N, C-alpha and C positions, 0 to 999 in steps of 0.2 A: 302884777301880770296887769295888761295894759287894759282898756277900754275898748279896743280893737281885737283882745285876743281869745280865743273862746280855747275849751277845753278840747282836748285829741284823746281817746284812747288808741295806742301803738301799741298796739300784738307786735311782736316777735319772735318770728322764729326761726327753726336753728336749720342753715343750709343741710340739704344730705349730702354727707361728709365730713360733717367740716371739724375738726381733727382738737374735739376740744383741749386737749394738752398748747396747744395755740391759745386756745381762746381763757384755762388758768392763767396761762404766762402774760394777759395783758390788765390782767385784775385790780393791782393796784393804776392804770394810768382811765384804763376803766372808772374806777372808783374817784376822783379825780378829775377827770372829766367831769360825772352827775352833780359831782357841789361843788365846780362854777355855774354846769347850767343853770343847777337849784339858786343858785346867790343872783344870778342871772333873772330871777323867775318866773321863766321860760318849758322847766323842767321837774314836774310836781312830786307822783309816790312814786316808788318802783316794785311795781313787785315782782318776785319769781317763779317758776314752776316748773324750774331742773329738770326732774321723776317728769315731765314732758315734753319737756328740752323747749322750753312755752316762757317767754320775761314782759312784763307787762307794765308799760310805761304810760303818766299822763303827764302828758304837755300843748304846753299856751301857746298856740298861734293864730293869728288869724285865717288860715284854710290847708286843711291837709297838704297841702303843697309846704306850709310851715312848717309842718308839727314834724314829717317829714326831714327839708334839712337841719332841723334838731337834732335830733335820733343820728339823722347818716353825721354832724358832732362826735359823736359815742367813738370810743376803739374798736370795739367789738362789732357796731353793725355793719359791719364785711361778711359778717358770720351770716346776719339775717335777711330772713322777709319783712317785710315790712307789711302788714295791715291796718289801715288808720279806719277810723271810725272819730266821725265827729260826737260830742257828748248833747244830750240836754235839757236840762230839771225837767220831773214829772211836772206832765201840768198845766 
């Protein structure tokens, strides 16, 4: 993470009527893309709450728009509505 980057939590929820068979067909490409973004230092932790249709992504970017740009590089992003939250340390 660069000095100009900040952490963001991007909450990704599957759009209504998403065909989950299409989502699962992208699994390998999604994993490859996520590993590449992690190696670049712009994607951190990935957590899934599939029963609730939600993915939580820690993203390192200068601002909310930059965080969206990182997530939009993932193949599955086309199936998601994104909610971006800048993160701050307590105190």
